[in-house]
N, CA, C and O of each residue as an XYZ file, in Angstrom:
680
protein
N     -15.943    -82.391      2.491
C     -15.424    -81.446      3.729
C     -13.860    -80.607      2.892
O     -12.634    -80.721      2.871
N     -14.566    -80.070      2.517
C     -13.367    -79.106      2.392
C     -12.839    -79.339      1.053
O     -12.371    -78.274      0.649
N     -12.712    -80.239      0.212
C     -12.739    -81.028     -0.972
C     -11.270    -81.650     -0.209
O     -10.190    -81.506     -0.782
N     -11.345    -82.165      0.786
C     -10.102    -83.263      1.522
C     -10.337    -84.683      1.791
O     -11.354    -85.033      2.390
N      -9.527    -85.457      1.417
C     -10.295    -86.596      2.151
C      -8.945    -87.441      2.203
O      -8.072    -87.271      1.351
N      -8.822    -88.310      3.183
C      -7.750    -88.962      3.307
C      -7.623    -90.306      2.554
O      -8.677    -90.930      2.430
N      -6.796    -90.710      2.169
C      -7.361    -92.725      1.936
C      -5.962    -93.588      1.806
O      -4.959    -93.341      1.136
N      -6.227    -94.581      2.599
C      -5.339    -95.769      3.442
C      -5.173    -96.634      2.018
O      -6.069    -96.526      1.180
N      -4.160    -97.388      1.784
C      -4.221    -98.191      0.949
C      -3.354    -99.806      0.987
O      -2.183   -100.030      1.291
N      -3.985   -100.361      0.734
C      -3.264   -101.448      1.173
C      -2.279   -102.561      0.043
O      -1.962   -102.265     -1.109
N      -2.117   -103.185      0.388
C      -1.249   -104.595     -0.310
C      -2.299   -104.631     -1.677
O      -1.809   -105.155     -2.678
N      -3.395   -104.226     -1.766
C      -4.157   -104.719     -2.797
C      -4.779   -103.612     -3.993
O      -5.305   -103.663     -5.105
N      -4.312   -102.516     -2.905
C      -4.289   -100.800     -3.551
C      -5.817   -100.039     -3.425
O      -6.278    -98.954     -3.781
N      -6.386   -101.379     -2.627
C      -8.026   -100.778     -2.994
C      -8.088    -99.727     -1.642
O      -7.742   -100.105     -0.522
N      -8.460    -98.692     -1.858
C      -8.950    -97.229     -1.021
C      -9.866    -97.547      0.188
O     -11.047    -97.801     -0.048
N      -9.513    -97.551      1.183
C     -10.579    -96.902      2.479
C     -10.615    -95.184      2.904
O      -9.945    -94.597      3.754
N     -11.601    -94.681      2.019
C     -11.507    -92.997      2.510
C     -11.803    -93.050      3.918
O     -12.698    -93.693      4.465
N     -10.897    -92.257      4.464
C     -11.038    -91.709      5.607
C     -11.521    -90.016      5.158
O     -11.320    -89.377      4.125
N     -12.298    -89.633      6.560
C     -13.139    -88.157      6.441
C     -12.497    -87.297      7.757
O     -12.854    -87.389      8.932
N     -11.389    -86.395      7.161
C     -11.220    -85.379      8.119
C     -11.837    -85.389      9.421
O     -12.994    -85.788      9.288
N     -11.564    -85.120     10.632
C     -12.274    -84.885     11.640
C     -12.711    -83.166     11.569
O     -11.942    -82.435     10.946
N     -13.520    -82.769     11.990
C     -14.541    -81.885     12.099
C     -14.624    -81.456     13.362
O     -15.031    -82.315     14.143
N     -14.259    -79.937     14.030
C     -15.059    -79.376     15.571
C     -16.079    -78.315     15.499
O     -15.778    -77.278     14.907
N     -16.678    -78.380     15.770
C     -17.576    -76.774     15.926
C     -17.426    -76.101     17.136
O     -18.113    -76.369     18.122
N     -16.533    -75.211     17.113
C     -16.333    -74.518     18.077
C     -16.821    -73.900     19.084
O     -16.927    -72.714     18.771
N     -17.217    -74.101     20.256
C     -18.174    -74.090     20.834
C     -17.980    -72.933     22.211
O     -16.842    -72.922     22.680
N     -19.027    -71.958     22.887
C     -18.715    -71.132     22.969
C     -17.884    -70.874     24.709
O     -17.398    -69.835     25.157
N     -17.977    -72.156     25.316
C     -17.793    -72.495     26.584
C     -16.272    -72.851     26.209
O     -15.744    -73.496     27.115
N     -15.344    -72.579     25.008
C     -13.962    -73.135     24.744
C     -13.418    -71.725     24.860
O     -12.187    -71.710     24.859
N     -14.054    -70.409     24.969
C     -13.437    -69.174     23.844
C     -12.847    -68.588     25.610
O     -13.431    -69.014     26.606
N     -12.013    -67.895     25.693
C     -11.209    -67.098     26.570
C     -12.047    -65.684     26.817
O     -13.195    -65.341     26.533
N     -11.447    -65.328     27.174
C     -11.991    -63.338     27.670
C     -11.584    -62.374     26.364
O     -11.949    -61.210     26.198
N     -10.934    -62.977     25.692
C     -10.883    -62.101     24.618
C     -11.933    -62.339     23.619
O     -12.200    -61.381     22.894
N     -12.512    -63.321     23.462
C     -13.590    -64.031     22.477
C     -12.725    -65.016     21.542
O     -12.870    -64.907     20.325
N     -12.192    -65.587     21.851
C     -11.104    -66.357     21.063
C     -11.131    -68.212     21.443
O     -11.787    -68.533     22.434
N     -10.650    -68.974     20.900
C     -10.619    -70.603     21.288
C      -9.667    -69.812     22.149
O      -9.129    -68.747     21.847
N      -9.513    -70.648     23.519
C      -8.614    -70.878     24.436
C      -7.248    -71.892     23.904
O      -7.547    -73.008     23.478
N      -6.150    -71.597     23.928
C      -5.329    -72.852     23.506
C      -5.586    -73.676     23.968
O      -6.007    -74.562     23.224
N      -5.543    -73.912     25.099
C      -5.216    -75.172     25.809
C      -6.502    -76.078     24.776
O      -6.055    -77.086     24.229
N      -7.543    -75.859     24.591
C      -8.136    -76.608     24.172
C      -8.094    -77.517     22.450
O      -8.950    -78.369     22.214
N      -7.275    -77.256     21.666
C      -6.675    -77.063     20.515
C      -5.877    -78.607     20.733
O      -5.665    -79.385     19.803
N      -5.504    -78.845     22.127
C      -5.047    -80.391     22.373
C      -6.171    -81.593     22.319
O      -6.159    -82.709     21.800
N      -7.495    -80.607     23.359
C      -7.872    -81.847     23.189
C      -8.653    -81.804     21.649
O      -9.052    -82.872     21.184
N      -8.770    -81.051     21.198
C      -9.364    -81.333     20.069
C      -8.264    -82.128     18.908
O      -8.776    -82.353     17.812
N      -6.665    -82.595     19.112
C      -5.972    -82.948     18.817
C      -6.104    -84.746     19.348
O      -5.467    -85.717     18.939
N      -6.749    -84.693     19.970
C      -7.449    -86.314     20.833
C      -8.265    -86.474     19.978
O      -7.897    -87.134     19.006
N      -9.665    -85.947     19.994
C     -10.377    -86.173     19.127
C     -10.127    -86.708     17.721
O     -10.553    -87.711     17.148
N      -9.243    -85.655     17.314
C      -9.150    -86.483     15.840
C      -8.198    -87.490     15.462
O      -8.115    -88.036     14.361
N      -7.340    -87.724     16.691
C      -6.740    -88.860     16.653
C      -7.055    -90.043     16.666
O      -6.569    -91.023     16.101
N      -8.215    -89.871     17.595
C      -9.463    -91.154     18.487
C      -9.820    -91.596     16.749
O      -9.467    -92.545     16.049
N     -10.628    -90.474     16.520
C     -11.449    -90.683     15.122
C     -11.070    -91.466     14.026
O     -11.755    -92.348     13.508
N      -9.463    -90.950     13.552
C      -8.375    -91.345     12.807
C      -8.687    -93.282     12.793
O      -9.248    -94.097     12.061
N      -7.878    -93.275     14.158
C      -8.125    -95.085     14.555
C      -9.248    -95.576     14.077
O      -9.358    -96.491     13.260
N     -10.215    -94.872     14.666
C     -11.517    -95.677     14.641
C     -11.829    -96.252     13.069
O     -12.148    -97.406     12.783
N     -11.588    -94.762     11.847
C     -11.956    -94.946     10.839
C     -10.614    -96.329     10.253
O     -11.102    -97.247      9.594
N      -9.488    -96.374     10.447
C      -8.909    -97.429      9.828
C      -9.066    -98.605     10.747
O      -8.202    -99.482     10.784
N     -10.302    -98.653     11.596
C     -10.417   -100.217     12.361
C      -9.927   -100.837     12.881
O      -9.819   -102.059     12.788
N      -9.001    -99.248     14.393
C      -8.904    -99.685     15.767
C      -8.624    -98.369     16.618
O      -7.865    -97.400     16.650
N      -9.915    -99.042     17.418
C     -10.250    -98.059     18.445
C      -9.546    -98.155     19.833
O      -9.212    -99.182     20.424
N      -9.376    -96.688     20.272
C      -8.608    -97.262     21.537
C      -9.397    -97.629     22.287
O      -8.816    -97.633     23.372
N     -10.781    -98.085     22.476
C     -11.280    -98.129     23.484
C     -10.741    -99.943     22.910
O     -10.898   -100.837     23.742
N     -10.434   -100.135     22.188
C     -10.268   -101.979     21.371
C      -9.082   -101.856     21.953
O      -9.292   -102.557     22.943
N      -8.088   -101.514     22.058
C      -6.661   -101.142     22.311
C      -6.674   -101.362     24.295
O      -6.063   -102.139     25.028
N      -7.392   -100.576     24.491
C      -8.142   -100.675     26.017
C      -8.358   -101.932     26.292
O      -7.546   -102.594     26.939
N      -9.366   -102.367     25.880
C     -10.137   -103.789     26.269
C      -8.586   -104.883     26.121
O      -8.513   -106.004     26.624
N      -7.582   -104.278     25.400
C      -6.411   -105.012     25.075
C      -5.746   -104.941     26.348
O      -4.772   -105.675     26.521
N      -6.054   -104.313     27.093
C      -5.032   -103.634     28.244
C      -3.523   -102.543     27.446
O      -2.451   -102.501     28.048
N      -3.657   -102.008     26.511
C      -2.376   -101.423     25.612
C      -3.276   -100.006     25.999
O      -4.502    -99.927     26.078
N      -2.484    -99.149     26.167
C      -2.326    -97.834     26.352
C      -1.148    -96.870     25.762
O       0.067    -97.051     25.685
N      -1.966    -95.792     25.382
C      -0.909    -95.179     24.610
C      -1.037    -93.591     25.127
O      -1.926    -92.773     24.893
N       0.294    -93.455     25.989
C       0.221    -92.347     26.422
C       1.109    -91.162     25.535
O       2.069    -91.363     24.790
N       0.446    -89.862     25.881
C       1.098    -89.069     25.149
C       3.043    -88.592     25.585
O       3.358    -88.280     26.734
N       3.907    -88.633     24.612
C       4.774    -88.556     24.941
C       5.913    -86.698     25.323
O       6.829    -86.249     26.012
N       4.916    -86.324     24.261
C       4.788    -85.163     24.035
C       3.885    -84.259     22.621
O       3.164    -84.641     21.700
N       4.410    -82.895     23.088
C       2.595    -82.298     22.286
C       3.031    -81.357     21.906
O       3.708    -80.929     22.840
N       3.122    -80.512     20.870
C       3.788    -79.267     20.366
C       2.212    -78.739     19.618
O       1.173    -79.393     19.524
N       2.522    -77.221     19.120
C       1.096    -76.925     19.025
C       1.581    -75.313     17.942
O       2.340    -74.607     18.605
N       1.394    -74.938     17.066
C       1.785    -73.843     16.637
C       0.392    -73.008     15.792
O      -0.421    -73.268     14.906
N       0.713    -71.964     16.634
C      -0.638    -70.881     15.968
C      -0.596    -70.503     15.049
O       0.555    -70.496     14.614
N      -1.599    -69.969     14.138
C      -1.040    -69.623     13.104
C      -2.607    -68.287     12.708
O      -2.464    -67.194     12.161
N      -3.516    -68.701     13.051
C      -4.541    -67.527     12.802
C      -5.604    -67.904     14.084
O      -5.661    -69.004     14.634
N      -6.338    -66.844     14.380
C      -7.296    -67.384     15.436
C      -8.295    -68.001     15.298
O      -8.807    -67.590     14.257
N      -9.306    -69.277     16.027
C     -10.633    -69.612     15.896
C     -11.440    -68.861     16.929
O     -11.008    -68.572     18.045
N     -12.599    -68.578     16.492
C     -13.373    -67.594     17.191
C     -14.576    -69.068     17.391
O     -14.546    -70.078     16.688
N     -15.536    -68.803     18.507
C     -16.757    -69.398     18.629
C     -17.865    -69.402     17.652
O     -18.552    -68.415     17.387
N     -17.986    -70.517     17.161
C     -18.837    -70.706     15.953
C     -18.234    -71.382     14.902
O     -18.744    -72.266     14.214
N     -17.115    -70.912     14.818
C     -16.162    -71.772     13.682
C     -16.152    -73.215     13.798
O     -16.258    -73.761     14.897
N     -16.048    -73.764     12.871
C     -15.760    -74.957     12.289
C     -14.073    -75.177     11.585
O     -13.662    -74.739     10.511
N     -13.202    -76.144     12.791
C     -12.209    -76.149     11.953
C     -12.175    -77.913     11.409
O     -12.865    -78.809     11.895
N     -11.235    -78.044     10.358
C     -11.260    -79.420      9.759
C      -9.832    -79.876     10.233
O      -8.852    -79.136     10.148
N      -9.792    -81.173     10.746
C      -8.709    -81.164     10.984
C      -8.066    -82.612     10.411
O      -8.714    -83.637     10.622
N      -6.788    -82.690      9.685
C      -6.103    -83.747      8.936
C      -5.218    -84.351      9.915
O      -4.437    -83.774     10.672
N      -5.411    -85.392      9.815
C      -4.407    -86.084     11.334
C      -3.562    -87.157     10.133
O      -4.044    -87.690      9.133
N      -2.284    -87.217     10.618
C      -1.610    -88.205      9.898
C      -0.707    -88.976     11.072
O      -0.373    -88.469     12.143
N      -0.410    -90.252     10.637
C       0.618    -90.864     11.458
C       2.007    -90.674     10.685
O       1.961    -90.926      9.481
N       3.172    -90.286     11.185
C       4.200    -89.822     10.348
C       5.250    -90.668     10.576
O       5.991    -90.882      9.616
N       5.596    -91.438     12.087
C       6.106    -92.155     11.931
C       5.654    -93.254     12.719
O       5.307    -92.770     13.796
N       5.456    -94.667     12.729
C       5.491    -95.680     13.781
C       6.320    -96.678     13.358
O       6.767    -96.924     12.238
N       6.497    -97.348     14.672
C       7.727    -98.496     14.687
C       7.610    -99.407     15.192
O       8.568   -100.180     15.192
N       6.153    -99.843     16.003
C       5.518   -100.389     16.537
C       5.919   -100.426     18.397
O       5.529   -101.267     19.207
N       6.549    -99.567     18.580
C       6.485    -99.038     20.224
C       6.506    -97.523     20.591
O       6.536    -97.046     21.726
N       6.481    -96.739     19.173
C       6.521    -95.282     19.586
C       5.178    -94.974     18.138
O       4.711    -95.953     17.554
N       4.927    -94.158     17.924
C       3.936    -92.957     17.377
C       3.969    -91.972     17.112
O       3.365    -91.398     18.019
N       4.361    -91.106     16.263
C       4.048    -90.082     15.717
C       3.237    -89.525     15.072
O       3.222    -89.808     13.874
N       2.239    -88.518     15.585
C       1.522    -87.812     14.721
C       1.600    -86.556     13.900
O       2.742    -86.098     13.923
N       0.808    -85.895     13.226
C       0.757    -84.497     12.919
C      -0.971    -84.027     12.641
O      -1.964    -84.636     12.246
N      -0.807    -83.202     12.900
C      -2.286    -82.486     12.862
C      -2.427    -81.074     11.860
O      -1.654    -80.120     11.949
N      -3.549    -81.154     10.921
C      -3.001    -79.960     10.392
C      -4.918    -78.898     10.406
O      -5.898    -79.414      9.868
N      -4.978    -77.855     10.926
C      -6.373    -77.244     11.645
C      -6.678    -76.349     10.530
O      -5.976    -75.340     10.596
N      -7.374    -76.354      9.652
C      -7.912    -75.389      8.489
C      -9.053    -74.866      8.828
O      -9.649    -75.755      9.438
N      -9.738    -73.873      8.779
C     -10.551    -73.016      8.922
C     -12.002    -73.708      7.686
O     -11.691    -73.348      6.550
N     -13.442    -74.577      7.659
C     -13.750    -74.990      6.995
C     -14.473    -74.472      6.225
O     -15.012    -75.220      5.410
N     -14.749    -73.148      6.170
C     -15.615    -71.876      5.322
C     -14.498    -71.193      4.401
O     -14.692    -70.521      3.388
N     -13.434    -71.486      4.926
C     -12.631    -69.949      4.137
C     -11.276    -70.899      3.684
O     -10.628    -70.623      2.675
N     -10.931    -72.087      4.599
C      -9.393    -72.665      4.149
C      -8.471    -72.175      5.138
O      -7.607    -72.954      5.541
N      -8.511    -71.262      5.490
C      -7.182    -70.792      6.336
C      -6.587    -71.760      7.025
O      -7.081    -72.612      7.765
N      -5.843    -71.623      6.819
C      -4.776    -72.490      8.159
C      -4.998    -71.855      9.654
O      -4.835    -70.647      9.821
N      -5.354    -72.664     10.667
C      -5.625    -72.423     12.025
C      -4.162    -72.161     12.822
O      -3.692    -71.340     13.611
N      -3.687    -73.547     12.016
C      -3.103    -74.333     13.412
C      -2.098    -75.631     12.958
O      -2.788    -76.533     12.483
N      -0.908    -75.900     12.977
C      -0.009    -77.481     12.911
C       0.295    -77.689     14.413
O       0.471    -76.841     15.287
N       0.311    -79.191     14.495
C       1.062    -79.450     15.584
C       1.034    -80.679     15.424
O       0.445    -81.190     14.473
N       1.847    -81.551     16.587
C       2.648    -83.078     16.032
C       2.624    -83.006     17.889
O       2.806    -82.194     18.796
N       2.143    -84.956     17.601
C       2.319    -85.163     18.907
C       3.028    -86.365     18.971
O       3.256    -86.787     17.837
N       3.582    -87.275     20.105
C       4.130    -88.321     19.996
C       3.741    -89.330     21.145
O       3.785    -88.984     22.326
N       3.392    -90.486     20.781
C       2.723    -91.340     21.856
C       4.105    -93.043     22.161
O       5.171    -93.214     21.569
N       3.722    -93.592     22.816
C       4.392    -95.042     22.974
C       2.892    -95.866     23.584
O       1.769    -95.517     23.947
N       3.727    -97.251     23.422
C       2.545    -98.067     24.069
C       2.966    -98.978     24.641
O       3.931    -99.639     24.258
N       1.905    -99.309     26.313
C       2.217    -99.489     27.341
C       1.363   -100.797     28.023
O       0.179   -100.894     27.700
N       1.732   -101.446     28.626
C       0.646   -102.200     28.506
C       0.069   -102.001     30.311
O       0.732   -101.171     30.931
N      -0.809   -102.534     30.927
C      -1.556   -101.664     31.938
C      -0.797   -101.778     33.057
O      -1.589   -101.876     33.994
N       0.516   -101.824     33.523
C       0.542   -102.404     34.603
C       2.332   -101.127     34.066
O       3.485   -101.304     34.461
N       1.987   -100.380     33.432
C       3.103    -99.014     32.358
C       4.308    -99.828     31.915
O       5.406    -99.315     32.134
N       4.283   -100.649     31.508
C       5.816   -101.417     30.854
C       5.581   -101.041     29.806
O       4.427   -101.214     29.414
N       6.515   -100.399     28.941
C       6.626   -100.438     27.550
C       6.385   -101.822     26.283
O       6.775   -102.904     26.723
N       5.971   -101.862     25.241
C       5.456   -103.279     24.827
C       5.604   -102.808     22.607
O       5.190   -101.801     22.033
N       6.169   -103.761     22.147
C       6.231   -103.833     21.125
C       4.801   -104.465     20.548
O       4.402   -105.559     20.946
N       4.178   -103.790     19.719
C       3.213   -103.834     19.110
C       3.366   -105.019     18.267
O       2.650   -106.021     18.266
N       4.518   -104.743     17.466
C       5.207   -105.979     16.812
C       4.807   -107.290     17.339
O       3.956   -107.948     16.741
N       5.268   -107.646     18.241
C       5.701   -108.857     19.025
C       4.225   -108.982     19.503
O       3.543   -109.918     19.088
N       3.798   -108.210     20.225
C       2.648   -108.424     21.551
C       1.650   -109.086     20.957
O       1.144   -110.177     21.218
N       1.216   -107.528     19.320
C       0.168   -107.468     19.445
C       0.613   -107.627     17.669
O       0.979   -106.583     17.130
N       0.580   -108.709     16.942
C       1.124   -108.490     15.485
C      -0.550   -108.019     14.709
O      -0.731   -107.544     13.588
N      -1.678   -108.389     15.867
C      -2.925   -107.497     14.524
C      -2.767   -106.596     14.574
O      -2.186   -106.224     13.555
N      -2.988   -105.643     15.408
C      -2.855   -104.341     15.692
C      -1.724   -103.739     14.719
O      -2.018   -102.947     13.823
N      -0.152   -104.258     15.009
C       0.731   -103.589     14.418
C       0.264   -103.668     12.911
O       0.320   -102.661     12.205
N      -0.229   -104.959     12.392
C      -0.833   -104.496     11.306
C      -1.297   -103.893     10.714
O      -1.011   -103.680      9.536
N      -2.120   -103.444     11.302
C      -2.868   -102.349     10.968
C      -2.617   -100.836     10.500
O      -3.291   -100.030      9.858
N      -0.967   -100.794     11.284
C      -0.331    -99.720     10.808
C       0.322   -100.016      9.230
O       0.329    -99.374      8.179
N       0.860   -101.341      9.665
C       2.353   -101.173      8.493
C       1.507   -102.271      7.308
O       2.218   -103.042      6.663
N       0.406   -102.275      7.144
C      -0.080   -103.145      5.776
C      -0.615   -101.977      5.008
O      -0.995   -102.175      3.855
N      -0.664   -101.100      5.390
C      -1.487    -99.902      4.604
C       0.185    -98.548      4.522
O       1.179    -98.254      5.187
N      -0.233    -98.316      3.745
C       0.300    -96.915      3.011
C      -0.229    -95.586      3.122
O      -0.852    -95.323      2.093
N      -0.238    -94.791      3.813
C      -1.387    -93.823      3.904
C      -0.944    -92.798      3.293
O       0.273    -92.613      3.280
N      -1.901    -91.805      2.583
C      -1.642    -91.194      1.672
C      -2.595    -89.947      1.664
O      -3.789    -90.229      1.560
N      -2.193    -88.285      1.778
C      -3.454    -87.618      1.973
C      -3.650    -87.062      0.926
O      -2.682    -86.570      0.347
N      -4.944    -86.968      0.364
C      -5.075    -86.256     -1.101
C      -5.946    -84.503     -0.976
O      -7.132    -84.192     -0.865
N      -5.155    -83.998     -1.029
C      -5.864    -82.542     -0.742
C      -5.857    -81.667     -1.999
O      -5.014    -81.295     -2.815
N      -7.598    -81.448     -1.728
C      -7.850    -80.246     -2.936
C      -7.708    -80.609     -4.266
O      -7.642    -79.795     -5.188
N      -7.634    -82.445     -4.449
C      -7.625    -83.305     -5.806
C      -6.587    -82.887     -6.674
O      -6.496    -83.138     -7.875
N      -5.536    -81.995     -5.716
C      -3.905    -81.406     -6.674
C      -2.794    -82.812     -6.714
O      -2.317    -83.561     -7.567
N      -2.730    -82.599     -5.014
C      -1.517    -83.730     -5.002
C      -1.981    -85.032     -4.145
O      -3.037    -85.569     -3.811
N      -0.588    -85.227     -3.980
C      -0.421    -86.828     -2.772
C       1.058    -86.086     -2.663
O       1.982    -85.748     -3.404
N       0.556    -86.036     -0.770
C       2.014    -86.798      0.405
C       1.895    -87.606      0.480
O       0.728    -87.993      0.431
N       2.979    -88.606      0.668
C       2.970    -89.752      0.773
C       3.401    -90.216      2.055
O       4.610    -90.444      2.033
N       2.820    -90.462      3.264
C       3.552    -90.730      4.508
C       4.154    -92.099      5.146
O       3.506    -93.089      5.486
N       4.963    -91.985      5.190
C       6.254    -93.038      5.556
C       5.743    -93.618      6.748
O       5.740    -92.975      7.797
N       5.269    -94.889      6.668
C       5.087    -95.236      7.671
C       6.579    -96.462      8.356
O       6.592    -97.656      8.053
N       7.601    -95.852      9.202
C       8.749    -96.625      9.364
C       8.512    -98.219     10.226
O       7.822    -98.409     11.228
N       9.350    -99.246      9.435
C       8.954   -100.122     10.328
C      10.123   -101.433     11.236
O      10.196   -102.560     11.726
N      10.999    -99.873     10.864
C      12.188   -100.209     12.006
C      11.735   -100.099     13.639
O      12.558   -100.332     14.525
């Protein structure tokens, strides 16, 4: 996968390998200029975020079954180069901030074939119960909170360096 992997380390330092998410651009996602319409990147971000959560053992479906929802509070996207029909993008997703009530996620989208940077993005989320009231996963769902806090996430990129992602437990 373009020489990239994400590893999650627990207290015992045993690694869980996380695959970056890949999306193959579809024809219907293009606009009149023949490039991917900007609105599709937000959908890809959600797909990549759901994939990351499933890989760390916490699917969004499981959260919903526990009557926890995680709506988007904000989203931003910077387009560095165009994605065209039939391109495959590799989406590296990382949780950059988490405190049990809110979570920030960053995304880095690159062309699978060339490695060229296509897009960087961020999204912020909170955790609510089904009635729309904010909840603390620390207090109400410690088993879910543990999935975020018991691991320090690191991204290994091209086997050259490690970027540490800090998880804020405040």
